[in-house]
C-alpha positions in Angstrom: 113.2 114.9 80.7 112.7 112.5 84.0 109.5 110.8 84.2 108.9 110.1 88.0 105.9 108.6 89.7 104.8 109.7 93.2 104.6 107.5 96.4 105.2 107.7 99.7 108.2 106.6 101.0 106.6 102.7 102.0 107.8 99.4 101.3 104.5 98.3 99.8 103.8 101.6 98.0 107.6 101.6 96.5 107.1 98.2 95.2 104.2 99.2 93.4 105.9 102.0 91.6 108.9 100.1 90.4 106.0 97.3 89.5 104.7 100.1 87.4 107.6 100.7 85.3 109.1 103.7 87.4 112.9 104.0 88.2 112.8 107.4 89.6 110.0 109.2 92.1 108.9 112.1 93.8 108.1 111.2 97.5 104.7 111.9 98.5 105.6 113.3 102.7 103.2 113.0 105.7 104.4 114.1 109.3 104.6 110.5 110.2 107.6 110.1 107.7 109.5 112.6 109.2 108.8 111.4 112.8 110.2 108.5 112.2 113.0 109.6 109.9 115.5 107.3 110.0 113.2 104.5 109.4 112.2 106.3 106.2 115.5 106.7 105.3 116.7 103.1 105.7 113.4 102.2 103.7 114.4 104.6 100.6 118.0 102.9 101.0 117.0 99.4 100.8 115.0 100.4 97.5 116.6 100.3 94.0 114.7 103.7 93.1 115.4 107.5 92.3 115.0 109.6 94.7 114.3 112.8 92.1 112.3 114.9 94.0 110.3 115.6 97.2 106.5 116.6 97.3 106.2 119.1 100.6 104.6 117.4 103.8 101.0 116.6 102.9 99.6 118.4 106.9 96.0 119.0 107.8 95.7 122.3 108.8 94.2 121.4 112.2 97.1 119.3 113.3 98.8 121.2 115.7 101.3 118.7 116.4 
């Protein structure tokens, strides 16, 4: 069984997940992370955490963009 923390792909959040003892994470994505996809990928590449799953993007129903 893999135990994974859940966090967005942001430097401070990834650091907190590591400080809480997680080696694996489930990504919590929002539209902004997909809009700046290359930055999101670089942030994850710079992290030493393993991405084991991706939570579907959290989007508000009234968000048309």
